[in-house]
ZAKETOR-457901 format. One record per atom (N, C-alpha, C): atom name; chain; x, y, z; residue number from 1. Coordinates in Angstrom, 1 decimal, padded with zeros to 4 digits, always signed. Atoms other than C-alpha are relative to their C-alpha. Example, Ala and Ser with C-alpha at 12.3 -4.5 7.8 and 13.67 -1.06 7.14 Angstrom:
2
+------+-------+--------+--------+--------+------+
! name ! chain !     c1 !     c2 !     c3 ! resi !
+------+-------+--------+--------+--------+------+
!    N !     A ! +000.9 ! -001.2 ! +000.0 !    1 !
!   CA !     A ! +012.3 ! -004.5 ! +007.8 !    1 !
!    C !     A ! +000.9 ! +001.2 ! +000.0 !    1 !
!    N !     A ! -000.9 ! -001.1 ! +000.0 !    2 !
!   CA !     A ! +013.7 ! -001.1 ! +007.1 !    2 !
!    C !     A ! -000.8 ! +001.1 ! +000.8 !    2 !
+------+-------+--------+--------+--------+------+
# end
This chain:
132
+------+-------+--------+--------+--------+------+
! name ! chain !     c1 !     c2 !     c3 ! resi !
+------+-------+--------+--------+--------+------+
!    N !     A ! +000.8 ! -001.2 ! +000.0 !    1 !
!   CA !     A ! +000.0 ! +000.0 ! +000.0 !    1 !
!    C !     A ! +000.9 ! +001.2 ! +000.0 !    1 !
!    N !     A ! -000.8 ! -001.2 ! +000.1 !    2 !
!   CA !     A ! +001.4 ! +003.4 ! -000.9 !    2 !
!    C !     A ! -000.3 ! +000.9 ! +001.1 !    2 !
!    N !     A ! +000.3 ! -000.9 ! -001.1 !    3 !
!   CA !     A ! +001.8 ! +006.0 ! +001.8 !    3 !
!    C !     A ! -000.9 ! +001.1 ! -000.5 !    3 !
!    N !     A ! +001.0 ! -001.0 ! +000.3 !    4 !
!   CA !     A ! -000.9 ! +008.7 ! +001.8 !    4 !
!    C !     A ! +000.8 ! +001.3 ! -000.5 !    4 !
!    N !     A ! -000.6 ! -001.2 ! +000.5 !    5 !
!   CA !     A ! -000.1 ! +011.9 ! -000.2 !    5 !
!    C !     A ! -000.2 ! +001.1 ! +001.0 !    5 !
!    N !     A ! +000.2 ! -001.1 ! -001.0 !    6 !
!   CA !     A ! +000.4 ! +015.1 ! +001.9 !    6 !
!    C !     A ! -001.4 ! +000.7 ! -000.2 !    6 !
!    N !     A ! +001.2 ! -000.6 ! +000.3 !    7 !
!   CA !     A ! -002.6 ! +016.6 ! +000.1 !    7 !
!    C !     A ! -001.2 ! -000.8 ! +000.6 !    7 !
!    N !     A ! +001.1 ! +000.9 ! -000.5 !    8 !
!   CA !     A ! -004.8 ! +013.6 ! +001.0 !    8 !
!    C !     A ! -000.1 ! +000.1 ! +001.5 !    8 !
!    N !     A ! +000.0 ! -000.1 ! -001.5 !    9 !
!   CA !     A ! -003.8 ! +013.8 ! +004.7 !    9 !
!    C !     A ! -000.6 ! +001.3 ! +000.4 !    9 !
!    N !     A ! +000.5 ! -001.3 ! -000.4 !   10 !
!   CA !     A ! -004.6 ! +017.5 ! +004.8 !   10 !
!    C !     A ! -001.5 ! +000.1 ! -000.2 !   10 !
!    N !     A ! +001.5 ! +000.0 ! +000.2 !   11 !
!   CA !     A ! -008.1 ! +017.0 ! +003.3 !   11 !
!    C !     A ! -000.6 ! -000.9 ! +001.1 !   11 !
!    N !     A ! +000.6 ! +000.9 ! -001.0 !   12 !
!   CA !     A ! -008.7 ! +014.0 ! +005.7 !   12 !
!    C !     A ! +000.0 ! +000.7 ! +001.4 !   12 !
!    N !     A ! -000.1 ! -000.7 ! -001.3 !   13 !
!   CA !     A ! -007.6 ! +016.2 ! +008.7 !   13 !
!    C !     A ! -001.1 ! +001.0 ! +000.1 !   13 !
!    N !     A ! +001.0 ! -001.0 ! +000.0 !   14 !
!   CA !     A ! -009.9 ! +019.0 ! +007.7 !   14 !
!    C !     A ! -001.4 ! -000.6 ! +000.1 !   14 !
!    N !     A ! +001.3 ! +000.7 ! -000.1 !   15 !
!   CA !     A ! -012.8 ! +016.6 ! +007.3 !   15 !
!    C !     A ! -000.3 ! -000.5 ! +001.4 !   15 !
!    N !     A ! +000.1 ! +000.5 ! -001.4 !   16 !
!   CA !     A ! -012.2 ! +015.1 ! +010.7 !   16 !
!    C !     A ! -000.3 ! +001.2 ! +000.9 !   16 !
!    N !     A ! +000.2 ! -001.1 ! -000.8 !   17 !
!   CA !     A ! -012.0 ! +018.5 ! +012.3 !   17 !
!    C !     A ! -001.4 ! +000.6 ! -000.2 !   17 !
!    N !     A ! +001.4 ! -000.5 ! +000.3 !   18 !
!   CA !     A ! -015.2 ! +019.7 ! +010.5 !   18 !
!    C !     A ! -001.0 ! -000.9 ! +000.7 !   18 !
!    N !     A ! +000.9 ! +000.9 ! -000.6 !   19 !
!   CA !     A ! -017.0 ! +016.6 ! +011.7 !   19 !
!    C !     A ! -000.1 ! +000.2 ! +001.5 !   19 !
!    N !     A ! +000.0 ! -000.3 ! -001.5 !   20 !
!   CA !     A ! -015.9 ! +017.2 ! +015.3 !   20 !
!    C !     A ! -000.7 ! +001.3 ! +000.4 !   20 !
!    N !     A ! +000.7 ! -001.3 ! -000.2 !   21 !
!   CA !     A ! -017.0 ! +020.8 ! +015.1 !   21 !
!    C !     A ! -001.5 ! -000.1 ! -000.1 !   21 !
!    N !     A ! +001.4 ! +000.1 ! +000.1 !   22 !
!   CA !     A ! -020.4 ! +019.8 ! +013.9 !   22 !
!    C !     A ! -000.6 ! -000.7 ! +001.2 !   22 !
!    N !     A ! +000.5 ! +000.8 ! -001.2 !   23 !
!   CA !     A ! -020.8 ! +017.3 ! +016.8 !   23 !
!    C !     A ! -000.1 ! +001.0 ! +001.2 !   23 !
!    N !     A ! +000.0 ! -001.0 ! -001.2 !   24 !
!   CA !     A ! -019.9 ! +020.1 ! +019.3 !   24 !
!    C !     A ! -001.1 ! +001.0 ! -000.2 !   24 !
!    N !     A ! +001.1 ! -001.0 ! +000.3 !   25 !
!   CA !     A ! -022.3 ! +022.6 ! +017.6 !   25 !
!    C !     A ! -001.3 ! -000.6 ! +000.2 !   25 !
!    N !     A ! +001.3 ! +000.6 ! -000.1 !   26 !
!   CA !     A ! -025.1 ! +020.1 ! +017.5 !   26 !
!    C !     A ! -000.3 ! -000.3 ! +001.5 !   26 !
!    N !     A ! +000.2 ! +000.3 ! -001.4 !   27 !
!   CA !     A ! -024.6 ! +019.1 ! +021.1 !   27 !
!    C !     A ! -000.3 ! +001.3 ! +000.8 !   27 !
!    N !     A ! +000.2 ! -001.3 ! -000.7 !   28 !
!   CA !     A ! -024.4 ! +022.7 ! +022.3 !   28 !
!    C !     A ! -001.3 ! +000.6 ! -000.4 !   28 !
!    N !     A ! +001.2 ! -000.6 ! +000.5 !   29 !
!   CA !     A ! -027.3 ! +023.8 ! +020.1 !   29 !
!    C !     A ! -001.2 ! -000.7 ! +000.6 !   29 !
!    N !     A ! +001.2 ! +000.8 ! -000.5 !   30 !
!   CA !     A ! -029.6 ! +021.0 ! +021.4 !   30 !
!    C !     A ! -000.2 ! +000.2 ! +001.5 !   30 !
!    N !     A ! +000.2 ! -000.2 ! -001.4 !   31 !
!   CA !     A ! -029.0 ! +021.9 ! +025.0 !   31 !
!    C !     A ! -000.1 ! +001.5 ! +000.4 !   31 !
!    N !     A ! +000.1 ! -001.4 ! -000.3 !   32 !
!   CA !     A ! -028.7 ! +025.7 ! +024.8 !   32 !
!    C !     A ! -001.4 ! +000.5 ! +000.0 !   32 !
!    N !     A ! +001.3 ! -000.6 ! -000.1 !   33 !
!   CA !     A ! -031.8 ! +027.5 ! +025.9 !   33 !
!    C !     A ! -001.1 ! -001.0 ! +000.4 !   33 !
!    N !     A ! +001.0 ! +000.9 ! -000.5 !   34 !
!   CA !     A ! -033.5 ! +024.3 ! +027.0 !   34 !
!    C !     A ! -000.4 ! +000.3 ! +001.4 !   34 !
!    N !     A ! +000.4 ! -000.2 ! -001.4 !   35 !
!   CA !     A ! -035.5 ! +024.6 ! +030.1 !   35 !
!    C !     A ! -000.7 ! -001.2 ! +000.5 !   35 !
!    N !     A ! +000.6 ! +001.2 ! -000.6 !   36 !
!   CA !     A ! -036.9 ! +022.2 ! +032.5 !   36 !
!    C !     A ! -001.5 ! +000.1 ! +000.0 !   36 !
!    N !     A ! +001.5 ! +000.1 ! -000.1 !   37 !
!   CA !     A ! -040.5 ! +021.2 ! +032.0 !   37 !
!    C !     A ! -000.4 ! -001.3 ! +000.6 !   37 !
!    N !     A ! +000.2 ! +001.3 ! -000.6 !   38 !
!   CA !     A ! -040.2 ! +017.9 ! +033.8 !   38 !
!    C !     A ! +000.6 ! -000.1 ! +001.4 !   38 !
!    N !     A ! -000.5 ! +000.4 ! -001.3 !   39 !
!   CA !     A ! -038.3 ! +016.4 ! +036.6 !   39 !
!    C !     A ! +001.3 ! +000.7 ! +000.4 !   39 !
!    N !     A ! -001.2 ! -000.6 ! -000.4 !   40 !
!   CA !     A ! -035.1 ! +018.4 ! +036.5 !   40 !
!    C !     A ! +000.6 ! +000.8 ! -001.2 !   40 !
!    N !     A ! -000.6 ! -000.9 ! +001.0 !   41 !
!   CA !     A ! -032.8 ! +020.8 ! +034.6 !   41 !
!    C !     A ! +000.5 ! -000.7 ! -001.3 !   41 !
!    N !     A ! -000.6 ! +000.7 ! +001.2 !   42 !
!   CA !     A ! -031.5 ! +018.1 ! +032.2 !   42 !
!    C !     A ! -001.1 ! -000.6 ! -000.9 !   42 !
!    N !     A ! +001.0 ! +000.5 ! +000.9 !   43 !
!   CA !     A ! -034.9 ! +017.2 ! +030.8 !   43 !
!    C !     A ! +000.0 ! +000.7 ! -001.3 !   43 !
!    N !     A ! +000.1 ! -000.6 ! +001.4 !   44 !
!   CA !     A ! -035.4 ! +017.8 ! +027.1 !   44 !
!    C !     A ! -001.2 ! +000.9 ! +000.0 !   44 !
!    N !     A ! +001.1 ! -000.8 ! +000.2 !   45 !
!   CA !     A ! -037.7 ! +020.5 ! +026.1 !   45 !
!    C !     A ! -000.9 ! -000.7 ! -001.1 !   45 !
!    N !     A ! +000.9 ! +000.7 ! +001.0 !   46 !
!   CA !     A ! -040.8 ! +018.9 ! +024.4 !   46 !
!    C !     A ! -000.9 ! +001.0 ! -000.6 !   46 !
!    N !     A ! +001.0 ! -000.9 ! +000.7 !   47 !
!   CA !     A ! -043.2 ! +020.4 ! +022.0 !   47 !
!    C !     A ! -001.2 ! +000.1 ! +000.9 !   47 !
!    N !     A ! +001.2 ! -000.3 ! -000.8 !   48 !
!   CA !     A ! -046.1 ! +022.0 ! +023.9 !   48 !
!    C !     A ! -001.0 ! +000.8 ! -000.8 !   48 !
!    N !     A ! +001.1 ! -000.7 ! +000.7 !   49 !
!   CA !     A ! -049.4 ! +023.4 ! +022.8 !   49 !
!    C !     A ! -000.7 ! +001.0 ! +000.9 !   49 !
!    N !     A ! +000.8 ! -001.0 ! -000.7 !   50 !
!   CA !     A ! -051.0 ! +026.6 ! +024.0 !   50 !
!    C !     A ! -001.4 ! +000.1 ! -000.5 !   50 !
!    N !     A ! +001.4 ! +000.0 ! +000.4 !   51 !
!   CA !     A ! -054.8 ! +026.6 ! +024.0 !   51 !
!    C !     A ! -000.8 ! +000.6 ! +001.1 !   51 !
!    N !     A ! +001.0 ! -000.5 ! -000.9 !   52 !
!   CA !     A ! -057.4 ! +028.7 ! +025.8 !   52 !
!    C !     A ! +000.7 ! +000.4 ! +001.4 !   52 !
!    N !     A ! -000.6 ! -000.4 ! -001.2 !   53 !
!   CA !     A ! -054.9 ! +030.1 ! +028.3 !   53 !
!    C !     A ! +000.8 ! -001.0 ! +000.8 !   53 !
!    N !     A ! -000.8 ! +001.0 ! -000.6 !   54 !
!   CA !     A ! -053.3 ! +026.8 ! +029.2 !   54 !
!    C !     A ! +001.1 ! -000.6 ! -000.9 !   54 !
!    N !     A ! -001.1 ! +000.7 ! +000.7 !   55 !
!   CA !     A ! -050.2 ! +024.9 ! +028.2 !   55 !
!    C !     A ! -000.2 ! -001.5 ! +000.1 !   55 !
!    N !     A ! +000.2 ! +001.5 ! +000.0 !   56 !
!   CA !     A ! -050.5 ! +021.2 ! +027.2 !   56 !
!    C !     A ! +001.3 ! -000.6 ! -000.5 !   56 !
!    N !     A ! -001.2 ! +000.7 ! +000.5 !   57 !
!   CA !     A ! -047.7 ! +018.7 ! +026.8 !   57 !
!    C !     A ! -000.3 ! -001.5 ! -000.1 !   57 !
!    N !     A ! +000.2 ! +001.5 ! +000.1 !   58 !
!   CA !     A ! -047.4 ! +015.1 ! +025.6 !   58 !
!    C !     A ! +000.7 ! -000.7 ! +001.1 !   58 !
!    N !     A ! -000.7 ! +000.8 ! -001.0 !   59 !
!   CA !     A ! -046.2 ! +012.3 ! +027.8 !   59 !
!    C !     A ! -000.1 ! -001.4 ! -000.4 !   59 !
!    N !     A ! -000.1 ! +001.4 ! +000.4 !   60 !
!   CA !     A ! -045.1 ! +008.8 ! +027.0 !   60 !
!    C !     A ! -000.8 ! -000.9 ! +000.8 !   60 !
!    N !     A ! +000.8 ! +000.8 ! -000.9 !   61 !
!   CA !     A ! -047.2 ! +007.5 ! +029.9 !   61 !
!    C !     A ! -001.5 ! +000.1 ! -000.4 !   61 !
!    N !     A ! +001.4 ! -000.1 ! +000.5 !   62 !
!   CA !     A ! -050.4 ! +008.5 ! +028.0 !   62 !
!    C !     A ! -000.2 ! -000.9 ! -001.1 !   62 !
!    N !     A ! +000.4 ! +000.7 ! +001.2 !   63 !
!   CA !     A ! -052.3 ! +006.4 ! +025.6 !   63 !
!    C !     A ! +000.2 ! +000.9 ! -001.2 !   63 !
!    N !     A ! -000.2 ! -000.8 ! +001.2 !   64 !
!   CA !     A ! -051.6 ! +007.6 ! +022.1 !   64 !
!    C !     A ! -001.2 ! +000.1 ! -000.9 !   64 !
!    N !     A ! +001.2 ! -000.1 ! +000.8 !   65 !
!   CA !     A ! -055.1 ! +007.1 ! +020.8 !   65 !
!    C !     A ! -001.2 ! +000.1 ! +001.0 !   65 !
!    N !     A ! +001.2 ! -000.2 ! -000.8 !   66 !
!   CA !     A ! -058.4 ! +008.3 ! +022.2 !   66 !
!    C !     A ! -001.0 ! +000.6 ! -001.0 !   66 !
!    N !     A ! +001.0 ! -000.5 ! +000.9 !   67 !
!   CA !     A ! -061.7 ! +009.1 ! +020.5 !   67 !
!    C !     A ! -000.2 ! +001.5 ! +000.1 !   67 !
!    N !     A ! +000.1 ! -001.4 ! +000.0 !   68 !
!   CA !     A ! -061.7 ! +012.7 ! +019.4 !   68 !
!    C !     A ! -001.5 ! +000.5 ! +000.2 !   68 !
!    N !     A ! +001.3 ! -000.6 ! -000.2 !   69 !
!   CA !     A ! -064.6 ! +014.9 ! +020.5 !   69 !
!    C !     A ! -000.2 ! +001.1 ! -001.0 !   69 !
!    N !     A ! +000.3 ! -001.1 ! +000.9 !   70 !
!   CA !     A ! -065.8 ! +018.2 ! +019.1 !   70 !
!    C !     A ! +001.3 ! +000.8 ! -000.3 !   70 !
!    N !     A ! -001.1 ! -000.9 ! +000.3 !   71 !
!   CA !     A ! -063.4 ! +020.6 ! +017.4 !   71 !
!    C !     A ! +000.0 ! +001.2 ! +001.0 !   71 !
!    N !     A ! +000.0 ! -001.1 ! -000.9 !   72 !
!   CA !     A ! -062.3 ! +023.3 ! +019.8 !   72 !
!    C !     A ! +000.6 ! +001.3 ! -000.6 !   72 !
!    N !     A ! -000.6 ! -001.2 ! +000.6 !   73 !
!   CA !     A ! -060.4 ! +025.6 ! +017.5 !   73 !
!    C !     A ! +001.5 ! -000.2 ! -000.3 !   73 !
!    N !     A ! -001.5 ! +000.1 ! +000.3 !   74 !
!   CA !     A ! -056.7 ! +026.4 ! +016.9 !   74 !
!    C !     A ! +000.8 ! +000.2 ! +001.3 !   74 !
!    N !     A ! -000.9 ! -000.2 ! -001.0 !   75 !
!   CA !     A ! -053.9 ! +026.1 ! +019.3 !   75 !
!    C !     A ! +001.3 ! +000.4 ! -000.6 !   75 !
!    N !     A ! -001.3 ! -000.5 ! +000.5 !   76 !
!   CA !     A ! -050.3 ! +027.3 ! +019.0 !   76 !
!    C !     A ! +001.1 ! -000.8 ! +000.6 !   76 !
!    N !     A ! -001.2 ! +000.7 ! -000.5 !   77 !
!   CA !     A ! -047.0 ! +025.4 ! +019.3 !   77 !
!    C !     A ! +000.7 ! +001.0 ! +000.9 !   77 !
!    N !     A ! -000.7 ! -000.9 ! -000.9 !   78 !
!   CA !     A ! -045.1 ! +026.8 ! +022.3 !   78 !
!    C !     A ! +001.5 ! -000.5 ! +000.1 !   78 !
!    N !     A ! -001.4 ! +000.3 ! +000.0 !   79 !
!   CA !     A ! -041.3 ! +027.0 ! +022.4 !   79 !
!    C !     A ! +000.4 ! -000.3 ! +001.4 !   79 !
!    N !     A ! -000.5 ! +000.4 ! -001.3 !   80 !
!   CA !     A ! -039.1 ! +025.9 ! +025.3 !   80 !
!    C !     A ! +000.0 ! +001.2 ! +001.0 !   80 !
!    N !     A ! +000.0 ! -001.1 ! -001.0 !   81 !
!   CA !     A ! -039.0 ! +029.4 ! +026.8 !   81 !
!    C !     A ! -001.4 ! +000.6 ! +000.2 !   81 !
!    N !     A ! +001.4 ! -000.4 ! -000.2 !   82 !
!   CA !     A ! -042.8 ! +029.7 ! +026.7 !   82 !
!    C !     A ! -000.6 ! +000.9 ! -001.0 !   82 !
!    N !     A ! +000.5 ! -000.9 ! +001.0 !   83 !
!   CA !     A ! -043.1 ! +031.9 ! +023.7 !   83 !
!    C !     A ! -000.7 ! -000.8 ! -001.1 !   83 !
!    N !     A ! +000.8 ! +000.7 ! +001.1 !   84 !
!   CA !     A ! -045.6 ! +031.1 ! +021.0 !   84 !
!    C !     A ! +000.7 ! +000.0 ! -001.3 !   84 !
!    N !     A ! -000.6 ! +000.1 ! +001.3 !   85 !
!   CA !     A ! -044.3 ! +029.9 ! +017.7 !   85 !
!    C !     A ! -001.0 ! +000.3 ! -001.0 !   85 !
!    N !     A ! +001.0 ! -000.3 ! +001.1 !   86 !
!   CA !     A ! -045.9 ! +030.8 ! +014.4 !   86 !
!    C !     A ! -000.5 ! -001.3 ! -000.7 !   86 !
!    N !     A ! +000.6 ! +001.3 ! +000.5 !   87 !
!   CA !     A ! -047.4 ! +027.3 ! +014.0 !   87 !
!    C !     A ! -001.3 ! -000.3 ! +000.7 !   87 !
!    N !     A ! +001.3 ! +000.2 ! -000.6 !   88 !
!   CA !     A ! -051.0 ! +026.7 ! +014.5 !   88 !
!    C !     A ! -000.4 ! -001.5 ! -000.2 !   88 !
!    N !     A ! +000.4 ! +001.3 ! +000.1 !   89 !
!   CA !     A ! -052.6 ! +023.3 ! +015.1 !   89 !
!    C !     A ! -001.5 ! -000.1 ! +000.3 !   89 !
!    N !     A ! +001.5 ! +000.3 ! -000.3 !   90 !
!   CA !     A ! -056.2 ! +021.9 ! +015.2 !   90 !
!    C !     A ! -000.1 ! -000.7 ! +001.3 !   90 !
!    N !     A ! +000.2 ! +000.5 ! -001.3 !   91 !
!   CA !     A ! -057.3 ! +021.2 ! +018.7 !   91 !
!    C !     A ! -001.5 ! -000.6 ! +000.1 !   91 !
!    N !     A ! +001.3 ! +000.6 ! -000.3 !   92 !
!   CA !     A ! -060.2 ! +018.8 ! +019.6 !   92 !
!    C !     A ! -000.1 ! -000.5 ! +001.4 !   92 !
!    N !     A ! +000.2 ! +000.6 ! -001.3 !   93 !
!   CA !     A ! -061.7 ! +017.7 ! +022.8 !   93 !
!    C !     A ! +000.2 ! -001.5 ! -000.1 !   93 !
!    N !     A ! -000.1 ! +001.5 ! -000.1 !   94 !
!   CA !     A ! -061.4 ! +014.0 ! +023.9 !   94 !
!    C !     A ! -001.3 ! -000.4 ! +000.6 !   94 !
!    N !     A ! +001.3 ! +000.5 ! -000.6 !   95 !
!   CA !     A ! -064.7 ! +012.2 ! +024.4 !   95 !
!    C !     A ! +000.1 ! -000.4 ! +001.4 !   95 !
!    N !     A ! +000.0 ! +000.3 ! -001.4 !   96 !
!   CA !     A ! -065.5 ! +012.1 ! +028.0 !   96 !
!    C !     A ! +001.0 ! +000.6 ! +000.9 !   96 !
!    N !     A ! -001.0 ! -000.6 ! -000.7 !   97 !
!   CA !     A ! -062.6 ! +014.2 ! +029.1 !   97 !
!    C !     A ! -000.1 ! +001.5 ! -000.1 !   97 !
!    N !     A ! +000.1 ! -001.4 ! +000.2 !   98 !
!   CA !     A ! -062.8 ! +017.9 ! +029.9 !   98 !
!    C !     A ! +001.2 ! +000.6 ! -000.6 !   98 !
!    N !     A ! -001.1 ! -000.6 ! +000.6 !   99 !
!   CA !     A ! -060.6 ! +020.1 ! +027.7 !   99 !
!    C !     A ! +001.0 ! +000.7 ! +001.0 !   99 !
!    N !     A ! -000.9 ! -000.6 ! -001.0 !  100 !
!   CA !     A ! -059.2 ! +021.7 ! +030.9 !  100 !
!    C !     A ! +001.0 ! -001.0 ! +000.4 !  100 !
!    N !     A ! -001.0 ! +001.0 ! -000.4 !  101 !
!   CA !     A ! -057.4 ! +018.4 ! +031.5 !  101 !
!    C !     A ! +000.8 ! -000.5 ! -001.2 !  101 !
!    N !     A ! -000.7 ! +000.6 ! +001.2 !  102 !
!   CA !     A ! -056.5 ! +017.0 ! +028.0 !  102 !
!    C !     A ! -000.6 ! +000.4 ! -001.3 !  102 !
!    N !     A ! +000.5 ! -000.3 ! +001.3 !  103 !
!   CA !     A ! -056.8 ! +017.7 ! +024.3 !  103 !
!    C !     A ! +000.7 ! -000.9 ! -001.0 !  103 !
!    N !     A ! -000.7 ! +000.7 ! +001.1 !  104 !
!   CA !     A ! -056.0 ! +016.0 ! +021.0 !  104 !
!    C !     A ! +000.3 ! +001.0 ! -001.1 !  104 !
!    N !     A ! -000.4 ! -000.8 ! +001.1 !  105 !
!   CA !     A ! -054.1 ! +017.7 ! +018.3 !  105 !
!    C !     A ! -000.1 ! -000.8 ! -001.3 !  105 !
!    N !     A ! +000.2 ! +000.8 ! +001.2 !  106 !
!   CA !     A ! -055.0 ! +016.6 ! +014.8 !  106 !
!    C !     A ! +000.5 ! +000.9 ! -001.2 !  106 !
!    N !     A ! -000.3 ! -000.7 ! +001.2 !  107 !
!   CA !     A ! -053.9 ! +017.5 ! +011.3 !  107 !
!    C !     A ! +001.4 ! +000.5 ! -000.3 !  107 !
!    N !     A ! -001.4 ! -000.5 ! +000.2 !  108 !
!   CA !     A ! -050.3 ! +018.6 ! +011.8 !  108 !
!    C !     A ! +000.9 ! -001.2 ! +000.3 !  108 !
!    N !     A ! -000.7 ! +001.3 ! -000.1 !  109 !
!   CA !     A ! -048.1 ! +015.5 ! +011.2 !  109 !
!    C !     A ! +000.9 ! -000.2 ! +001.3 !  109 !
!    N !     A ! -000.9 ! +000.2 ! -001.1 !  110 !
!   CA !     A ! -045.4 ! +016.0 ! +013.8 !  110 !
!    C !     A ! -000.6 ! +000.4 ! +001.4 !  110 !
!    N !     A ! +000.6 ! -000.4 ! -001.3 !  111 !
!   CA !     A ! -047.7 ! +017.4 ! +016.5 !  111 !
!    C !     A ! -001.2 ! -000.8 ! +000.4 !  111 !
!    N !     A ! +001.2 ! +000.8 ! -000.3 !  112 !
!   CA !     A ! -050.5 ! +014.9 ! +016.4 !  112 !
!    C !     A ! +000.2 ! -000.7 ! +001.3 !  112 !
!    N !     A ! -000.1 ! +000.8 ! -001.2 !  113 !
!   CA !     A ! -051.3 ! +013.3 ! +019.7 !  113 !
!    C !     A ! -000.9 ! +000.5 ! +001.1 !  113 !
!    N !     A ! +000.7 ! -000.4 ! -001.2 !  114 !
!   CA !     A ! -052.8 ! +013.6 ! +023.1 !  114 !
!    C !     A ! +000.9 ! +000.9 ! +000.9 !  114 !
!    N !     A ! -000.8 ! -000.9 ! -000.9 !  115 !
!   CA !     A ! -051.6 ! +016.5 ! +025.3 !  115 !
!    C !     A ! -000.8 ! +000.2 ! +001.3 !  115 !
!    N !     A ! +000.6 ! -000.2 ! -001.3 !  116 !
!   CA !     A ! -052.2 ! +016.9 ! +029.0 !  116 !
!    C !     A ! +000.3 ! +001.4 ! +000.5 !  116 !
!    N !     A ! -000.2 ! -001.3 ! -000.6 !  117 !
!   CA !     A ! -052.6 ! +020.2 ! +030.8 !  117 !
!    C !     A ! +001.2 ! -000.2 ! +000.9 !  117 !
!    N !     A ! -001.2 ! +000.2 ! -000.7 !  118 !
!   CA !     A ! -049.1 ! +020.6 ! +032.2 !  118 !
!    C !     A ! +000.0 ! +000.2 ! +001.5 !  118 !
!    N !     A ! +000.1 ! -000.2 ! -001.5 !  119 !
!   CA !     A ! -050.1 ! +021.7 ! +035.7 !  119 !
!    C !     A ! -000.6 ! -001.2 ! +000.8 !  119 !
!    N !     A ! +000.6 ! +001.1 ! -000.7 !  120 !
!   CA !     A ! -051.9 ! +018.5 ! +036.4 !  120 !
!    C !     A ! +001.0 ! -001.0 ! +000.5 !  120 !
!    N !     A ! -000.9 ! +001.1 ! -000.5 !  121 !
!   CA !     A ! -050.2 ! +015.9 ! +038.6 !  121 !
!    C !     A ! -000.5 ! -001.3 ! -000.6 !  121 !
!    N !     A ! +000.4 ! +001.3 ! +000.5 !  122 !
!   CA !     A ! -050.2 ! +012.4 ! +037.4 !  122 !
!    C !     A ! -001.2 ! -000.6 ! +000.6 !  122 !
!    N !     A ! +001.2 ! +000.6 ! -000.7 !  123 !
!   CA !     A ! -052.7 ! +011.4 ! +040.0 !  123 !
!    C !     A ! -001.3 ! +000.6 ! -000.4 !  123 !
!    N !     A ! +001.2 ! -000.7 ! +000.5 !  124 !
!   CA !     A ! -055.1 ! +013.9 ! +038.4 !  124 !
!    C !     A ! -000.3 ! -000.4 ! -001.5 !  124 !
!    N !     A ! +000.2 ! +000.4 ! +001.4 !  125 !
!   CA !     A ! -054.8 ! +012.4 ! +034.9 !  125 !
!    C !     A ! -001.2 ! -000.8 ! -000.1 !  125 !
!    N !     A ! +001.1 ! +000.9 ! +000.2 !  126 !
!   CA !     A ! -058.0 ! +010.9 ! +033.6 !  126 !
!    C !     A ! +000.4 ! -001.5 ! -000.2 !  126 !
!    N !     A ! -000.4 ! +001.4 ! +000.1 !  127 !
!   CA !     A ! -057.8 ! +007.1 ! +034.0 !  127 !
!    C !     A ! -000.1 ! -000.5 ! -001.4 !  127 !
!    N !     A ! +000.1 ! +000.5 ! +001.4 !  128 !
!   CA !     A ! -059.0 ! +006.6 ! +030.4 !  128 !
!    C !     A ! +001.2 ! +000.3 ! -000.9 !  128 !
!    N !     A ! -001.2 ! -000.3 ! +000.8 !  129 !
!   CA !     A ! -055.8 ! +008.2 ! +029.1 !  129 !
!    C !     A ! +001.3 ! -000.6 ! +000.5 !  129 !
!    N !     A ! -001.2 ! +000.5 ! -000.6 !  130 !
!   CA !     A ! -053.3 ! +006.5 ! +031.3 !  130 !
!    C !     A ! +000.3 ! -001.4 ! -000.7 !  130 !
!    N !     A ! -000.3 ! +001.3 ! +000.6 !  131 !
!   CA !     A ! -051.4 ! +003.6 ! +029.8 !  131 !
!    C !     A ! -000.2 ! -001.1 ! +001.1 !  131 !
!    N !     A ! +000.2 ! +001.1 ! -001.0 !  132 !
!   CA !     A ! -052.2 ! +000.2 ! +031.5 !  132 !
!    C !     A ! +001.3 ! -000.4 ! +000.7 !  132 !
+------+-------+--------+--------+--------+------+
# end
């Protein structure tokens, strides 16, 4: 096998350094500005929905399917810092569950799902929405 040419080594070194820089930027960017919406400061910021003066968030301990009720209107995606983003979603009630506790988001691919009012304690979650 022939030894690598100086030019090839230089290109390879630049590629490795660029890749390392990207990893650092991605890691820093993913954690910068994140706030705690869960159990501690290291929790990831999750997509939240603002509707009718409340903030709703998803949770993996919730069932992912429930029968939608009546359309309630539009909600807004909320950023990690609590500011409203310029993204609207369709909000529906869930049959048998008051919208003050939980809602379903429909029609927006990445945001679809069940969202629980974030001030509720787990013990206050409707039993019909808890995973078995």
